[in-house]
Backbone as XML, in Angstrom:
<?xml version="1.0"?>
<chain id="A" units="angstrom">
  <residue number="1" name="UNK">
    <atom name="N" x="0.848" y="-1.194" z="0.000"/>
    <atom name="CA" x="0.000" y="0.000" z="0.000"/>
    <atom name="C" x="0.885" y="1.246" z="0.000"/>
  </residue>
  <residue number="2" name="UNK">
    <atom name="N" x="0.508" y="2.206" z="-0.829"/>
    <atom name="CA" x="1.296" y="3.426" z="-0.964"/>
    <atom name="C" x="0.910" y="4.405" z="0.130"/>
  </residue>
  <residue number="3" name="UNK">
    <atom name="N" x="1.932" y="4.982" z="0.732"/>
    <atom name="CA" x="1.727" y="6.033" z="1.723"/>
    <atom name="C" x="2.627" y="7.204" z="1.397"/>
  </residue>
  <residue number="4" name="UNK">
    <atom name="N" x="2.034" y="8.387" z="1.400"/>
    <atom name="CA" x="2.781" y="9.641" z="1.332"/>
    <atom name="C" x="2.423" y="10.432" z="2.579"/>
  </residue>
  <residue number="5" name="UNK">
    <atom name="N" x="3.431" y="10.828" z="3.319"/>
    <atom name="CA" x="3.193" y="11.524" z="4.585"/>
    <atom name="C" x="3.930" y="12.849" z="4.575"/>
  </residue>
  <residue number="6" name="UNK">
    <atom name="N" x="3.157" y="13.926" z="4.606"/>
    <atom name="CA" x="3.751" y="15.259" z="4.661"/>
    <atom name="C" x="4.005" y="15.665" z="6.112"/>
  </residue>
  <residue number="7" name="UNK">
    <atom name="N" x="5.007" y="16.490" z="6.286"/>
    <atom name="CA" x="5.291" y="17.046" z="7.604"/>
    <atom name="C" x="6.013" y="18.371" z="7.425"/>
  </residue>
  <residue number="8" name="UNK">
    <atom name="N" x="6.081" y="19.121" z="8.497"/>
    <atom name="CA" x="6.821" y="20.378" z="8.483"/>
    <atom name="C" x="5.968" y="21.623" z="8.496"/>
  </residue>
  <residue number="9" name="UNK">
    <atom name="N" x="4.672" y="21.462" z="8.303"/>
    <atom name="CA" x="3.808" y="22.631" z="8.327"/>
    <atom name="C" x="3.629" y="23.162" z="9.744"/>
  </residue>
  <residue number="10" name="UNK">
    <atom name="N" x="3.528" y="24.465" z="9.846"/>
    <atom name="CA" x="3.319" y="25.109" z="11.149"/>
    <atom name="C" x="2.965" y="26.558" z="10.938"/>
  </residue>
  <residue number="11" name="UNK">
    <atom name="N" x="2.767" y="27.263" z="12.032"/>
    <atom name="CA" x="2.527" y="28.700" z="12.004"/>
    <atom name="C" x="3.876" y="29.419" z="11.924"/>
  </residue>
  <residue number="12" name="UNK">
    <atom name="N" x="3.968" y="30.348" z="10.982"/>
    <atom name="CA" x="5.203" y="31.105" z="10.797"/>
    <atom name="C" x="4.845" y="32.544" z="10.451"/>
  </residue>
  <residue number="13" name="UNK">
    <atom name="N" x="5.710" y="33.462" z="10.805"/>
    <atom name="CA" x="5.471" y="34.865" z="10.474"/>
    <atom name="C" x="5.832" y="35.147" z="9.024"/>
  </residue>
  <residue number="14" name="UNK">
    <atom name="N" x="5.200" y="36.137" z="8.461"/>
    <atom name="CA" x="5.530" y="36.563" z="7.100"/>
    <atom name="C" x="7.019" y="36.868" z="6.998"/>
  </residue>
  <residue number="15" name="UNK">
    <atom name="N" x="7.612" y="36.434" z="5.905"/>
    <atom name="CA" x="9.045" y="36.590" z="5.716"/>
    <atom name="C" x="9.854" y="35.412" z="6.201"/>
  </residue>
  <residue number="16" name="UNK">
    <atom name="N" x="9.222" y="34.511" z="6.914"/>
    <atom name="CA" x="9.909" y="33.350" z="7.449"/>
    <atom name="C" x="10.050" y="32.229" z="6.437"/>
  </residue>
  <residue number="17" name="UNK">
    <atom name="N" x="10.620" y="31.124" z="6.894"/>
    <atom name="CA" x="10.896" y="29.980" z="6.026"/>
    <atom name="C" x="10.372" y="28.692" z="6.647"/>
  </residue>
  <residue number="18" name="UNK">
    <atom name="N" x="10.085" y="27.742" z="5.777"/>
    <atom name="CA" x="9.676" y="26.412" z="6.197"/>
    <atom name="C" x="10.235" y="25.414" z="5.214"/>
  </residue>
  <residue number="19" name="UNK">
    <atom name="N" x="10.492" y="24.199" z="5.701"/>
    <atom name="CA" x="10.788" y="23.100" z="4.800"/>
    <atom name="C" x="9.776" y="22.000" z="5.052"/>
  </residue>
  <residue number="20" name="UNK">
    <atom name="N" x="9.004" y="21.701" z="4.022"/>
    <atom name="CA" x="8.055" y="20.609" z="4.092"/>
    <atom name="C" x="8.720" y="19.340" z="3.583"/>
  </residue>
  <residue number="21" name="UNK">
    <atom name="N" x="8.333" y="18.228" z="4.183"/>
    <atom name="CA" x="8.843" y="16.925" z="3.770"/>
    <atom name="C" x="7.698" y="16.034" z="3.330"/>
  </residue>
  <residue number="22" name="UNK">
    <atom name="N" x="8.006" y="15.150" z="2.415"/>
    <atom name="CA" x="7.034" y="14.155" z="1.932"/>
    <atom name="C" x="7.740" y="12.807" z="1.953"/>
  </residue>
  <residue number="23" name="UNK">
    <atom name="N" x="7.404" y="11.986" z="2.918"/>
    <atom name="CA" x="8.013" y="10.674" z="3.060"/>
    <atom name="C" x="7.142" y="9.637" z="2.367"/>
  </residue>
  <residue number="24" name="UNK">
    <atom name="N" x="7.757" y="8.842" z="1.504"/>
    <atom name="CA" x="7.001" y="7.887" z="0.700"/>
    <atom name="C" x="7.350" y="6.453" z="1.070"/>
  </residue>
  <residue number="25" name="UNK">
    <atom name="N" x="6.355" y="5.593" z="0.985"/>
    <atom name="CA" x="6.571" y="4.165" z="1.162"/>
    <atom name="C" x="5.566" y="3.418" z="0.300"/>
  </residue>
  <residue number="26" name="UNK">
    <atom name="N" x="5.899" y="2.161" z="-0.017"/>
    <atom name="CA" x="4.978" y="1.338" z="-0.783"/>
    <atom name="C" x="5.000" y="1.558" z="-2.275"/>
  </residue>
  <residue number="27" name="UNK">
    <atom name="N" x="5.939" y="2.362" z="-2.759"/>
    <atom name="CA" x="6.079" y="2.556" z="-4.206"/>
    <atom name="C" x="7.563" y="2.695" z="-4.537"/>
  </residue>
  <residue number="28" name="UNK">
    <atom name="N" x="7.872" y="2.485" z="-5.802"/>
    <atom name="CA" x="9.248" y="2.639" z="-6.252"/>
    <atom name="C" x="9.506" y="4.128" z="-6.434"/>
  </residue>
  <residue number="29" name="UNK">
    <atom name="N" x="9.861" y="4.764" z="-5.336"/>
    <atom name="CA" x="9.913" y="6.220" z="-5.267"/>
    <atom name="C" x="10.748" y="6.834" z="-6.383"/>
  </residue>
  <residue number="30" name="UNK">
    <atom name="N" x="11.847" y="6.217" z="-6.718"/>
    <atom name="CA" x="12.764" y="6.794" z="-7.705"/>
    <atom name="C" x="12.198" y="6.775" z="-9.117"/>
  </residue>
  <residue number="31" name="UNK">
    <atom name="N" x="11.039" y="6.142" z="-9.306"/>
    <atom name="CA" x="10.393" y="6.117" z="-10.616"/>
    <atom name="C" x="9.149" y="6.982" z="-10.687"/>
  </residue>
  <residue number="32" name="UNK">
    <atom name="N" x="8.953" y="7.826" z="-9.689"/>
    <atom name="CA" x="7.770" y="8.676" z="-9.641"/>
    <atom name="C" x="8.158" y="10.151" z="-9.543"/>
  </residue>
  <residue number="33" name="UNK">
    <atom name="N" x="7.462" y="10.953" z="-10.332"/>
    <atom name="CA" x="7.523" y="12.390" z="-10.127"/>
    <atom name="C" x="6.728" y="12.744" z="-8.876"/>
  </residue>
  <residue number="34" name="UNK">
    <atom name="N" x="7.195" y="13.757" z="-8.170"/>
    <atom name="CA" x="6.509" y="14.211" z="-6.965"/>
    <atom name="C" x="6.064" y="15.656" z="-7.151"/>
  </residue>
  <residue number="35" name="UNK">
    <atom name="N" x="4.798" y="15.875" z="-6.936"/>
    <atom name="CA" x="4.244" y="17.217" z="-7.021"/>
    <atom name="C" x="3.814" y="17.723" z="-5.660"/>
  </residue>
  <residue number="36" name="UNK">
    <atom name="N" x="3.881" y="19.023" z="-5.497"/>
    <atom name="CA" x="3.347" y="19.692" z="-4.311"/>
    <atom name="C" x="2.183" y="20.573" z="-4.757"/>
  </residue>
  <residue number="37" name="UNK">
    <atom name="N" x="1.121" y="20.498" z="-3.995"/>
    <atom name="CA" x="-0.080" y="21.281" z="-4.265"/>
    <atom name="C" x="-0.540" y="21.906" z="-2.956"/>
  </residue>
  <residue number="38" name="UNK">
    <atom name="N" x="-1.392" y="22.902" z="-3.056"/>
    <atom name="CA" x="-1.942" y="23.497" z="-1.853"/>
    <atom name="C" x="-3.410" y="23.818" z="-2.063"/>
  </residue>
  <residue number="39" name="UNK">
    <atom name="N" x="-4.104" y="23.891" z="-0.956"/>
    <atom name="CA" x="-5.541" y="24.122" z="-1.015"/>
    <atom name="C" x="-5.983" y="24.914" z="0.197"/>
  </residue>
  <residue number="40" name="UNK">
    <atom name="N" x="-6.805" y="25.912" z="-0.068"/>
    <atom name="CA" x="-7.458" y="26.643" z="1.013"/>
    <atom name="C" x="-8.950" y="26.354" z="0.954"/>
  </residue>
  <residue number="41" name="UNK">
    <atom name="N" x="-9.620" y="26.625" z="2.035"/>
    <atom name="CA" x="-11.035" y="26.297" z="2.161"/>
    <atom name="C" x="-11.836" y="26.951" z="1.048"/>
  </residue>
  <residue number="42" name="UNK">
    <atom name="N" x="-12.630" y="26.160" z="0.363"/>
    <atom name="CA" x="-13.506" y="26.678" z="-0.667"/>
    <atom name="C" x="-12.858" y="26.858" z="-2.022"/>
  </residue>
  <residue number="43" name="UNK">
    <atom name="N" x="-11.586" y="26.506" z="-2.122"/>
    <atom name="CA" x="-10.889" y="26.667" z="-3.398"/>
    <atom name="C" x="-10.412" y="25.317" z="-3.899"/>
  </residue>
  <residue number="44" name="UNK">
    <atom name="N" x="-10.132" y="25.253" z="-5.200"/>
    <atom name="CA" x="-9.608" y="24.028" z="-5.778"/>
    <atom name="C" x="-8.127" y="23.878" z="-5.437"/>
  </residue>
  <residue number="45" name="UNK">
    <atom name="N" x="-7.658" y="22.649" z="-5.537"/>
    <atom name="CA" x="-6.262" y="22.377" z="-5.242"/>
    <atom name="C" x="-5.377" y="23.050" z="-6.290"/>
  </residue>
  <residue number="46" name="UNK">
    <atom name="N" x="-4.334" y="23.727" z="-5.830"/>
    <atom name="CA" x="-3.492" y="24.554" z="-6.689"/>
    <atom name="C" x="-2.092" y="23.969" z="-6.806"/>
  </residue>
  <residue number="47" name="UNK">
    <atom name="N" x="-1.584" y="23.929" z="-8.012"/>
    <atom name="CA" x="-0.223" y="23.463" z="-8.248"/>
    <atom name="C" x="0.791" y="24.413" z="-7.624"/>
  </residue>
  <residue number="48" name="UNK">
    <atom name="N" x="1.808" y="23.864" z="-6.981"/>
    <atom name="CA" x="2.896" y="24.642" z="-6.415"/>
    <atom name="C" x="4.218" y="24.325" z="-7.124"/>
  </residue>
  <residue number="49" name="UNK">
    <atom name="N" x="4.544" y="23.033" z="-7.176"/>
    <atom name="CA" x="5.825" y="22.648" z="-7.756"/>
    <atom name="C" x="5.817" y="21.162" z="-8.060"/>
  </residue>
  <residue number="50" name="UNK">
    <atom name="N" x="6.697" y="20.749" z="-8.962"/>
    <atom name="CA" x="6.834" y="19.329" z="-9.283"/>
    <atom name="C" x="8.283" y="19.053" z="-9.642"/>
  </residue>
  <residue number="51" name="UNK">
    <atom name="N" x="8.716" y="17.841" z="-9.322"/>
    <atom name="CA" x="10.076" y="17.405" z="-9.640"/>
    <atom name="C" x="10.007" y="16.038" z="-10.306"/>
  </residue>
  <residue number="52" name="UNK">
    <atom name="N" x="10.783" y="15.862" z="-11.350"/>
    <atom name="CA" x="10.815" y="14.589" z="-12.053"/>
    <atom name="C" x="11.472" y="13.520" z="-11.194"/>
  </residue>
  <residue number="53" name="UNK">
    <atom name="N" x="11.347" y="12.268" z="-11.640"/>
    <atom name="CA" x="11.886" y="11.177" z="-10.831"/>
    <atom name="C" x="13.403" y="11.232" z="-10.735"/>
  </residue>
  <residue number="54" name="UNK">
    <atom name="N" x="14.056" y="11.808" z="-11.729"/>
    <atom name="CA" x="15.507" y="11.945" z="-11.651"/>
    <atom name="C" x="15.921" y="13.195" z="-10.875"/>
  </residue>
  <residue number="55" name="UNK">
    <atom name="N" x="14.988" y="14.127" z="-10.742"/>
    <atom name="CA" x="15.318" y="15.410" z="-10.139"/>
    <atom name="C" x="15.850" y="16.418" z="-11.134"/>
  </residue>
  <residue number="56" name="UNK">
    <atom name="N" x="15.964" y="16.012" z="-12.398"/>
    <atom name="CA" x="16.542" y="16.898" z="-13.407"/>
    <atom name="C" x="15.576" y="17.995" z="-13.855"/>
  </residue>
  <residue number="57" name="UNK">
    <atom name="N" x="14.295" y="17.704" z="-13.761"/>
    <atom name="CA" x="13.297" y="18.674" z="-14.214"/>
    <atom name="C" x="12.458" y="19.128" z="-13.036"/>
  </residue>
  <residue number="58" name="UNK">
    <atom name="N" x="12.365" y="20.420" z="-12.877"/>
    <atom name="CA" x="11.532" y="21.002" z="-11.824"/>
    <atom name="C" x="10.718" y="22.140" z="-12.426"/>
  </residue>
  <residue number="59" name="UNK">
    <atom name="N" x="9.534" y="22.324" z="-11.882"/>
    <atom name="CA" x="8.656" y="23.399" z="-12.335"/>
    <atom name="C" x="8.014" y="24.045" z="-11.115"/>
  </residue>
  <residue number="60" name="UNK">
    <atom name="N" x="7.746" y="25.340" z="-11.251"/>
    <atom name="CA" x="7.156" y="26.081" z="-10.150"/>
    <atom name="C" x="5.994" y="26.920" z="-10.658"/>
  </residue>
  <residue number="61" name="UNK">
    <atom name="N" x="4.998" y="27.081" z="-9.809"/>
    <atom name="CA" x="3.938" y="28.027" z="-10.100"/>
    <atom name="C" x="4.509" y="29.436" z="-10.046"/>
  </residue>
  <residue number="62" name="UNK">
    <atom name="N" x="3.957" y="30.315" z="-10.849"/>
    <atom name="CA" x="4.453" y="31.694" z="-10.871"/>
    <atom name="C" x="4.337" y="32.357" z="-9.498"/>
  </residue>
  <residue number="63" name="UNK">
    <atom name="N" x="3.331" y="31.941" z="-8.750"/>
    <atom name="CA" x="3.080" y="32.572" z="-7.451"/>
    <atom name="C" x="4.169" y="32.273" z="-6.420"/>
  </residue>
  <residue number="64" name="UNK">
    <atom name="N" x="4.958" y="31.227" z="-6.657"/>
    <atom name="CA" x="5.993" y="30.857" z="-5.685"/>
    <atom name="C" x="7.393" y="30.890" z="-6.284"/>
  </residue>
  <residue number="65" name="UNK">
    <atom name="N" x="7.496" y="31.122" z="-7.569"/>
    <atom name="CA" x="8.795" y="31.081" z="-8.245"/>
    <atom name="C" x="9.763" y="32.091" z="-7.596"/>
  </residue>
  <residue number="66" name="UNK">
    <atom name="N" x="10.954" y="31.629" z="-7.337"/>
    <atom name="CA" x="11.953" y="32.471" z="-6.695"/>
    <atom name="C" x="11.946" y="32.389" z="-5.187"/>
  </residue>
  <residue number="67" name="UNK">
    <atom name="N" x="10.887" y="31.804" z="-4.620"/>
    <atom name="CA" x="10.784" y="31.688" z="-3.160"/>
    <atom name="C" x="10.782" y="30.236" z="-2.698"/>
  </residue>
  <residue number="68" name="UNK">
    <atom name="N" x="10.579" y="29.336" z="-3.624"/>
    <atom name="CA" x="10.397" y="27.921" z="-3.296"/>
    <atom name="C" x="11.399" y="27.069" z="-4.066"/>
  </residue>
  <residue number="69" name="UNK">
    <atom name="N" x="11.912" y="26.049" z="-3.409"/>
    <atom name="CA" x="12.808" y="25.089" z="-4.053"/>
    <atom name="C" x="12.338" y="23.679" z="-3.734"/>
  </residue>
  <residue number="70" name="UNK">
    <atom name="N" x="12.141" y="22.896" z="-4.779"/>
    <atom name="CA" x="11.755" y="21.500" z="-4.604"/>
    <atom name="C" x="12.985" y="20.624" z="-4.785"/>
  </residue>
  <residue number="71" name="UNK">
    <atom name="N" x="13.057" y="19.558" z="-4.017"/>
    <atom name="CA" x="14.182" y="18.633" z="-4.136"/>
    <atom name="C" x="13.717" y="17.247" z="-3.701"/>
  </residue>
  <residue number="72" name="UNK">
    <atom name="N" x="14.575" y="16.264" z="-3.895"/>
    <atom name="CA" x="14.223" y="14.906" z="-3.500"/>
    <atom name="C" x="15.463" y="14.114" z="-3.146"/>
  </residue>
  <residue number="73" name="UNK">
    <atom name="N" x="15.255" y="13.094" z="-2.343"/>
    <atom name="CA" x="16.302" y="12.159" z="-1.945"/>
    <atom name="C" x="15.795" y="10.769" z="-2.284"/>
  </residue>
  <residue number="74" name="UNK">
    <atom name="N" x="16.269" y="10.220" z="-3.368"/>
    <atom name="CA" x="15.765" y="8.926" z="-3.828"/>
    <atom name="C" x="16.329" y="7.755" z="-3.026"/>
  </residue>
  <residue number="75" name="UNK">
    <atom name="N" x="17.292" y="8.010" z="-2.205"/>
    <atom name="CA" x="17.786" y="6.960" z="-1.305"/>
    <atom name="C" x="16.885" y="6.887" z="-0.070"/>
  </residue>
  <residue number="76" name="UNK">
    <atom name="N" x="16.549" y="8.035" z="0.464"/>
    <atom name="CA" x="15.705" y="8.083" z="1.648"/>
    <atom name="C" x="14.222" y="8.115" z="1.369"/>
  </residue>
  <residue number="77" name="UNK">
    <atom name="N" x="13.846" y="8.159" z="0.065"/>
    <atom name="CA" x="12.431" y="8.191" z="-0.329"/>
    <atom name="C" x="11.693" y="9.392" z="0.264"/>
  </residue>
  <residue number="78" name="UNK">
    <atom name="N" x="12.316" y="10.546" z="0.148"/>
    <atom name="CA" x="11.726" y="11.765" z="0.690"/>
    <atom name="C" x="11.838" y="12.890" z="-0.346"/>
  </residue>
  <residue number="79" name="UNK">
    <atom name="N" x="10.800" y="13.676" z="-0.440"/>
    <atom name="CA" x="10.822" y="14.895" z="-1.240"/>
    <atom name="C" x="10.648" y="16.085" z="-0.302"/>
  </residue>
  <residue number="80" name="UNK">
    <atom name="N" x="11.205" y="17.212" z="-0.734"/>
    <atom name="CA" x="11.175" y="18.397" z="0.117"/>
    <atom name="C" x="10.642" y="19.594" z="-0.663"/>
  </residue>
  <residue number="81" name="UNK">
    <atom name="N" x="10.085" y="20.515" z="0.097"/>
    <atom name="CA" x="9.680" y="21.801" z="-0.465"/>
    <atom name="C" x="10.194" y="22.868" z="0.494"/>
  </residue>
  <residue number="82" name="UNK">
    <atom name="N" x="11.252" y="23.541" z="0.089"/>
    <atom name="CA" x="11.806" y="24.636" z="0.878"/>
    <atom name="C" x="11.104" y="25.920" z="0.480"/>
  </residue>
  <residue number="83" name="UNK">
    <atom name="N" x="10.492" y="26.570" z="1.440"/>
    <atom name="CA" x="9.738" y="27.791" z="1.159"/>
    <atom name="C" x="10.337" y="28.943" z="1.953"/>
  </residue>
  <residue number="84" name="UNK">
    <atom name="N" x="10.712" y="29.987" z="1.263"/>
    <atom name="CA" x="11.318" y="31.157" z="1.880"/>
    <atom name="C" x="10.458" y="32.387" z="1.633"/>
  </residue>
  <residue number="85" name="UNK">
    <atom name="N" x="10.718" y="33.418" z="2.407"/>
    <atom name="CA" x="9.991" y="34.680" z="2.262"/>
    <atom name="C" x="8.483" y="34.431" z="2.176"/>
  </residue>
  <residue number="86" name="UNK">
    <atom name="N" x="7.987" y="33.686" z="3.129"/>
    <atom name="CA" x="6.582" y="33.300" z="3.110"/>
    <atom name="C" x="5.669" y="34.499" z="3.262"/>
  </residue>
  <residue number="87" name="UNK">
    <atom name="N" x="4.524" y="34.414" z="2.601"/>
    <atom name="CA" x="3.529" y="35.481" z="2.617"/>
    <atom name="C" x="2.227" y="34.942" z="3.185"/>
  </residue>
  <residue number="88" name="UNK">
    <atom name="N" x="1.385" y="35.805" z="3.711"/>
    <atom name="CA" x="0.082" y="35.335" z="4.234"/>
    <atom name="C" x="-0.724" y="34.562" z="3.181"/>
  </residue>
  <residue number="89" name="UNK">
    <atom name="N" x="-0.588" y="34.919" z="1.928"/>
    <atom name="CA" x="-1.330" y="34.211" z="0.875"/>
    <atom name="C" x="-0.792" y="32.808" z="0.606"/>
  </residue>
  <residue number="90" name="UNK">
    <atom name="N" x="0.308" y="32.447" z="1.232"/>
    <atom name="CA" x="0.803" y="31.072" z="1.141"/>
    <atom name="C" x="0.094" y="30.152" z="2.135"/>
  </residue>
  <residue number="91" name="UNK">
    <atom name="N" x="-0.713" y="30.718" z="3.001"/>
    <atom name="CA" x="-1.452" y="29.914" z="3.968"/>
    <atom name="C" x="-2.362" y="28.923" z="3.256"/>
  </residue>
  <residue number="92" name="UNK">
    <atom name="N" x="-2.210" y="27.647" z="3.582"/>
    <atom name="CA" x="-2.978" y="26.588" z="2.928"/>
    <atom name="C" x="-2.585" y="25.252" z="3.543"/>
  </residue>
  <residue number="93" name="UNK">
    <atom name="N" x="-3.351" y="24.229" z="3.178"/>
    <atom name="CA" x="-2.914" y="22.860" z="3.429"/>
    <atom name="C" x="-2.076" y="22.437" z="2.223"/>
  </residue>
  <residue number="94" name="UNK">
    <atom name="N" x="-0.891" y="21.943" z="2.494"/>
    <atom name="CA" x="0.031" y="21.537" z="1.435"/>
    <atom name="C" x="0.034" y="20.018" z="1.326"/>
  </residue>
  <residue number="95" name="UNK">
    <atom name="N" x="-0.102" y="19.546" z="0.099"/>
    <atom name="CA" x="-0.139" y="18.121" z="-0.189"/>
    <atom name="C" x="0.993" y="17.738" z="-1.126"/>
  </residue>
  <residue number="96" name="UNK">
    <atom name="N" x="1.542" y="16.551" z="-0.921"/>
    <atom name="CA" x="2.413" y="15.989" z="-1.939"/>
    <atom name="C" x="1.671" y="14.851" z="-2.636"/>
  </residue>
  <residue number="97" name="UNK">
    <atom name="N" x="2.064" y="14.614" z="-3.867"/>
    <atom name="CA" x="1.400" y="13.609" z="-4.681"/>
    <atom name="C" x="2.411" y="12.977" z="-5.621"/>
  </residue>
  <residue number="98" name="UNK">
    <atom name="N" x="2.104" y="11.770" z="-6.092"/>
    <atom name="CA" x="3.036" y="11.035" z="-6.935"/>
    <atom name="C" x="2.346" y="10.530" z="-8.195"/>
  </residue>
  <residue number="99" name="UNK">
    <atom name="N" x="3.090" y="10.578" z="-9.280"/>
    <atom name="CA" x="2.672" y="9.963" z="-10.529"/>
    <atom name="C" x="3.939" y="9.684" z="-11.330"/>
  </residue>
  <residue number="100" name="UNK">
    <atom name="N" x="3.807" y="8.937" z="-12.415"/>
    <atom name="CA" x="4.996" y="8.505" z="-13.153"/>
    <atom name="C" x="5.738" y="9.652" z="-13.824"/>
  </residue>
  <residue number="101" name="UNK">
    <atom name="N" x="4.995" y="10.596" z="-14.394"/>
    <atom name="CA" x="5.655" y="11.665" z="-15.132"/>
    <atom name="C" x="5.213" y="13.024" z="-14.611"/>
  </residue>
  <residue number="102" name="UNK">
    <atom name="N" x="5.976" y="14.032" z="-14.971"/>
    <atom name="CA" x="5.732" y="15.389" z="-14.491"/>
    <atom name="C" x="4.437" y="15.945" z="-15.081"/>
  </residue>
  <residue number="103" name="UNK">
    <atom name="N" x="3.579" y="16.448" z="-14.192"/>
    <atom name="CA" x="2.353" y="17.108" z="-14.615"/>
    <atom name="C" x="2.023" y="18.178" z="-13.588"/>
  </residue>
  <residue number="104" name="UNK">
    <atom name="N" x="1.287" y="19.195" z="-14.020"/>
    <atom name="CA" x="0.864" y="20.233" z="-13.088"/>
    <atom name="C" x="-0.603" y="20.099" z="-12.709"/>
  </residue>
  <residue number="105" name="UNK">
    <atom name="N" x="-1.327" y="19.239" z="-13.392"/>
    <atom name="CA" x="-2.755" y="19.047" z="-13.127"/>
    <atom name="C" x="-2.927" y="18.062" z="-11.974"/>
  </residue>
  <residue number="106" name="UNK">
    <atom name="N" x="-3.503" y="18.494" z="-10.864"/>
    <atom name="CA" x="-3.656" y="17.579" z="-9.720"/>
    <atom name="C" x="-4.573" y="16.400" z="-10.022"/>
  </residue>
  <residue number="107" name="UNK">
    <atom name="N" x="-5.444" y="16.522" z="-11.016"/>
    <atom name="CA" x="-6.415" y="15.466" z="-11.310"/>
    <atom name="C" x="-5.763" y="14.189" z="-11.825"/>
  </residue>
  <residue number="108" name="UNK">
    <atom name="N" x="-4.529" y="14.305" z="-12.314"/>
    <atom name="CA" x="-3.899" y="13.127" z="-12.932"/>
    <atom name="C" x="-2.910" y="12.434" z="-12.002"/>
  </residue>
  <residue number="109" name="UNK">
    <atom name="N" x="-2.835" y="12.877" z="-10.771"/>
    <atom name="CA" x="-1.919" y="12.237" z="-9.829"/>
    <atom name="C" x="-2.545" y="10.989" z="-9.216"/>
  </residue>
  <residue number="110" name="UNK">
    <atom name="N" x="-1.716" y="9.993" z="-8.994"/>
    <atom name="CA" x="-2.200" y="8.685" z="-8.562"/>
    <atom name="C" x="-2.292" y="8.542" z="-7.047"/>
  </residue>
  <residue number="111" name="UNK">
    <atom name="N" x="-1.336" y="9.119" z="-6.357"/>
    <atom name="CA" x="-1.255" y="8.928" z="-4.915"/>
    <atom name="C" x="-1.093" y="10.283" z="-4.230"/>
  </residue>
  <residue number="112" name="UNK">
    <atom name="N" x="-1.748" y="10.400" z="-3.050"/>
    <atom name="CA" x="-1.743" y="11.657" z="-2.316"/>
    <atom name="C" x="-1.453" y="11.410" z="-0.842"/>
  </residue>
  <residue number="113" name="UNK">
    <atom name="N" x="-0.824" y="12.415" z="-0.228"/>
    <atom name="CA" x="-0.686" y="12.421" z="1.208"/>
    <atom name="C" x="-1.891" y="13.079" z="1.848"/>
  </residue>
  <residue number="114" name="UNK">
    <atom name="N" x="-1.855" y="13.155" z="3.169"/>
    <atom name="CA" x="-2.994" y="13.688" z="3.922"/>
    <atom name="C" x="-2.928" y="15.191" z="4.103"/>
  </residue>
  <residue number="115" name="UNK">
    <atom name="N" x="-1.776" y="15.785" z="3.808"/>
    <atom name="CA" x="-1.627" y="17.232" z="3.883"/>
    <atom name="C" x="-1.014" y="17.705" z="5.184"/>
  </residue>
  <residue number="116" name="UNK">
    <atom name="N" x="-0.401" y="18.879" z="5.118"/>
    <atom name="CA" x="0.157" y="19.524" z="6.299"/>
    <atom name="C" x="-0.190" y="21.008" z="6.232"/>
  </residue>
  <residue number="117" name="UNK">
    <atom name="N" x="-0.621" y="21.557" z="7.352"/>
    <atom name="CA" x="-1.111" y="22.935" z="7.390"/>
    <atom name="C" x="0.046" y="23.913" z="7.514"/>
  </residue>
  <residue number="118" name="UNK">
    <atom name="N" x="0.060" y="24.875" z="6.617"/>
    <atom name="CA" x="0.993" y="25.996" z="6.703"/>
    <atom name="C" x="0.178" y="27.261" z="6.922"/>
  </residue>
  <residue number="119" name="UNK">
    <atom name="N" x="0.498" y="27.976" z="7.971"/>
    <atom name="CA" x="-0.185" y="29.226" z="8.274"/>
    <atom name="C" x="0.848" y="30.325" z="8.396"/>
  </residue>
  <residue number="120" name="UNK">
    <atom name="N" x="0.670" y="31.378" z="7.610"/>
    <atom name="CA" x="1.605" y="32.496" z="7.614"/>
    <atom name="C" x="0.882" y="33.723" z="8.165"/>
  </residue>
  <residue number="121" name="UNK">
    <atom name="N" x="1.359" y="34.235" z="9.275"/>
    <atom name="CA" x="0.736" y="35.402" z="9.881"/>
    <atom name="C" x="1.390" y="36.677" z="9.367"/>
  </residue>
  <residue number="122" name="UNK">
    <atom name="N" x="0.569" y="37.705" z="9.277"/>
    <atom name="CA" x="1.074" y="38.985" z="8.743"/>
    <atom name="C" x="1.949" y="39.706" z="9.761"/>
  </residue>
</chain>
């Protein structure tokens, strides 16, 4: 059974930094692209970033470009999302998801974690 477990979300002041982690089990992690998405109440899930299974290809949403870095450790089966210069509008539940190839559409992802709450205070 596939499990993706996010961690690292917390309350942080605007301008601060966080590193989210996505620990994977039950799948051949090194053969899956990992995407990060976020969702606030009443809104659809929004693409944040994605990294290919090799780590060679990464993509970012315009809203986070320059402030966020995605990375992965295929030995430890963990993906990371480093977020800097956080803004109140970054407040959301952050999810990681897995699929074979890089995509920005959350509808095509096969496996999802339960999410971790990030709250940025002004």
